[in-house]
C-alpha positions, 0 to 999 in steps of 0.5 A: 459854930463860932464862925456863924456867930462871927459872921452873923454878929461880930462882923456887922458890928465892926462894919457899923463901927467903921461907918461911925468912925468915918462919920466922926471924922467928917469935919477933919476931912473937910478941913483937910480936903474941903468938899472933896473930902466930904464927898469921898467920905459919903461915897465910902460910907455908902459903899460900906453900908451896901457891904453890910447889907450884902453880908447880913442878907447872905448875898453872893460874894462879888469880885473886887473891882478896884485897881489895887495890885492884889485884885487878880489874886482875890478874884482868882481865889473867888473862882477857885471857891466857885469851882470847889467840887463839894461847894454850892457853886456861888459862894455867899457870906454864910455858905463859904469858908469862914477864913475866906469871907472874914478876910474878904470883908477887911479887904472890902473895907480897905477898897471903900477907902482906897477907891475914894481919894483924897481920904484913901490913906485914912486908917479906920482902925488907927484910933482904936490901936492908939487907944489900946496903946495908951490904955496899956501904959502901966503894963508897958512901963512895967515891961520896959522897966523890967527889961532895962533892969535885965539889960544891966547885967545880961552879960553876967547871966549863965545859960540857965538864967538866959533860958529862964528870961527867954521863957518869960519874955516868950510867955509875955509875948504869947499872952500879949493882951492878957498880961497887961491886966496882971501887969498893971495890977499890984504896986509899983515896987512889986512890978520893978522886982518882978512884973512877970509874976502872973506868968507862973499862974498861966503855965497850966493854961498853955496846952502845948508848951514847946519852949524847950524846943525853941531854946535848944534850936536857938542855942544850937544855931548860935553854936553852929553858925559860921563867921559869915552867917548871921542868926536870923529870927522872923516875927510874923506880927499880930496886934498893935498896942501892948502885944507889939511892945511885948514882941519888940522887947522879945526881939531886943532880948534876942539881940542883947543876949546874942541868941540872934543877930538880926530880927525881921518883923512882918506886918500888914500892908493895909489895915487888917482885922481891926488891930493888926500892925501896919508899918505906920503902927510899928513906927508910931509905937517906937516913936511914942516910946522914944518920946515918952516921959518915962526913963525906961520907956524912952530908953527902949524906944531910942534903942529900937530906933537905933536897931532899925537904923543899924539894920539889925531890925527890919520891918517888911510887909507883903500883900500875901499876909492880907490875902485869904490863902492859907500858908500852905499855898505861899510857895506858889502864890508868893514865892518871893516871900517864901524864899525870904522866910527860908533865910530865917533860922526861926519863924515866930508866928503871933496870934490866932489868925496866923494859926488859922492860916498855918493849919488851913483853919480846918476842923481837925481832930485835936490830936492831929500832929501840928506838922501834918496840919501845916500841909507842907508849909516848912520854909524854916523851923517855926513856932506859933505863939497863940491864944485860942480865939477860934475853933481850930486846934491841933497837936494835943495829946490824945484825950487832952482836948476832950478833957478841957472841953468837958470842964470848959465848953468855950475853951477854944474861943475864950482867949484863956488858953494858949499854945507855944507850938514848934515845928522843926520843919523837914 
């Protein structure tokens, strides 16, 4: 399975890169913290080397021993895995649900630093996230330019034109890091007129396309709202870098087109899955844009800073997003977060990990309805914008998955296909 390949090859590579990153920052730790910094770096590396060894030799998963606020929940979850009726008793790296051990590894990486002050706030993935942002400059410029041009006459757009623009920006957000290549290809002039040309060619790769349902939900919510109530959209974020910028542009469009009055962004409270967005990444990205020496990039950044100050944009993180639980247990494990999401008119879940947690990461029949796979997780109407990078997929037409499989055996993990999958809730 793809899960086996991930645990066997990809995760040890990620750990090796993390160890390497700490090595490279040794001098910086020394300059900032003296000998204490170097000692902390050594301890963190030894902790991570031990972790890599446990993983590669299929050792049992051990309880967490740090003092962080989520420890009890993690250790309860380990007990739950130990006591599964069909389990083997002692979960180990290769004899466990993939979602669980993968999340567990990232939590242990965090513990390696959190337990070793004074380098406990160091984000081992920060450099990679910044690099992604800078390498996507051309795509970001194209997107910001397109969007600022669009804003000039957004008030004159009729309903059909608004719908078209929403669909474009939802697709840019869907393809996230796929679009940047096609964005930055082509001459400057063509990008100014239509930086989103490649989207047409990508439509056949959207296996479930519920854009119309998202549109009618937003339009009807807007028509039915009372004087006192705001239309609220929540975006559960995935990667920093270009994908985050595409999410921010989408959020700005929702406000500027009056389809929404406020947008809540949900990020990770600790560094997670290499490139996931933390509060630091979120603020850093907006600052980078605001201080860019490109007119439309800086216009975006400055406006977005203003949205945060006005409170029409809110960033929140909650430790539930970095627990191993799938979302069907949110109402029980994190009732405060569930109650918060219930205030939303539309939840947009970005990316593959969120999809795995929405559907319990099970090996479903492809044609099982999305609603059924959500397993009673219905805080509000929700839509998953996801490019396929793991082997779970639901809500396809009968025979559709088998048909794609016949022509492209790697279709579920190549990132070439996507879904815009909507569920209206109860």
